[in-house]
C-alpha positions in Angstrom: -13.6 -53.7 73.7 -13.9 -52.8 77.3 -16.3 -55.4 78.3 -14.0 -57.5 77.8 -11.4 -55.3 79.5 -12.9 -53.1 81.5 -9.6 -51.5 82.7 -9.2 -49.9 79.7 -12.1 -48.0 79.8 -10.1 -45.2 81.0 -7.5 -45.3 77.9 -7.8 -43.4 74.7 -6.7 -45.0 71.6 -3.8 -43.0 70.5 -3.1 -44.8 67.2 -4.6 -47.2 64.8 -4.5 -49.1 61.4 -6.3 -50.4 59.0 -5.7 -51.6 55.2 -6.7 -54.2 53.0 -6.3 -58.5 53.8 -4.8 -60.6 51.1 -7.1 -63.2 50.6 -7.7 -65.7 48.4 -10.3 -68.1 47.5 -9.1 -71.4 49.1 -8.2 -69.6 52.2 -4.2 -70.5 51.8 -1.7 -68.1 50.8 0.1 -69.2 47.6 3.3 -69.2 46.6 5.3 -69.4 43.4 7.3 -67.7 40.0 6.0 -65.6 37.5 8.6 -66.1 35.5 12.6 -66.4 34.9 12.8 -62.8 37.3 10.0 -62.8 39.3 8.8 -64.9 42.7 5.8 -64.2 44.8 4.4 -65.1 47.9 0.6 -63.7 48.5 -2.9 -64.1 50.3 -2.1 -64.8 53.4 -5.5 -64.2 54.4 -4.7 -62.5 57.9 -2.3 -65.3 59.0 0.9 -62.9 57.4 3.5 -63.2 60.6 2.7 -67.0 61.4 3.3 -67.9 57.1 5.8 -65.2 56.3 9.0 -67.1 57.9 7.9 -70.8 55.9 6.4 -68.9 52.2 9.2 -66.2 52.5 12.1 -69.7 52.7 9.9 -71.1 49.7 10.1 -68.0 47.9 13.7 -67.8 48.0 14.3 -71.3 46.9 12.1 -70.5 43.8 14.3 -67.6 43.5 17.8 -69.7 43.6 16.2 -71.7 40.7 14.9 -74.8 43.1 11.4 -76.1 42.2 10.6 -76.7 46.1 7.4 -79.0 46.6 4.5 -76.8 47.8 1.6 -78.6 47.8 -1.3 -77.0 48.5 0.4 -73.6 48.1 1.1 -74.0 44.3 0.5 -71.4 41.8 -1.7 -73.4 39.8 -4.2 -73.4 42.6 -3.9 -69.4 43.2 -7.9 -68.7 41.4 -8.8 -65.1 40.1 -12.0 -63.4 42.6 -15.0 -63.1 41.0 -16.5 -59.8 40.4 -13.1 -58.0 41.3 -13.7 -54.6 40.1 -16.5 -54.4 42.7 -14.1 -55.3 45.6 -14.0 -51.3 47.1 -17.8 -51.0 46.9 -17.8 -54.3 49.0 -15.1 -53.7 51.1 -16.9 -50.5 52.0 -20.3 -51.9 52.7 -18.8 -54.6 55.1 -16.2 -52.7 56.7 -19.0 -49.8 57.2 -21.1 -53.0 58.8 -18.5 -54.2 61.5 -18.2 -50.4 62.4 -21.6 -50.0 62.9 -21.5 -52.8 65.2 -18.5 -51.7 67.0 -20.1 -48.5 67.6 -23.4 -49.9 68.9 -21.0 -52.7 71.0 -21.5 -55.8 69.5 
């Protein structure tokens, strides 16, 4: 980061956050209804802030009993992730790799 913003060289990092990002196989968020009582919007793929207002509106439409045209964001397109039980190991390996790259300045 200092190579991009040298003026930050003497400033410490007080807080940082991390966590999992909801990803889908087709890289699109999805919105839909599980049953008569549960609606959802999920899988923002790292673009949650940008997409949340649209998907929130569509989820609200579902909650009001409507059937909005969601096209590519339809629940039917949501696929199971293969090897999902191995996700923790995979996430730790990939995150560790990128932390290593950060540590060596790449």
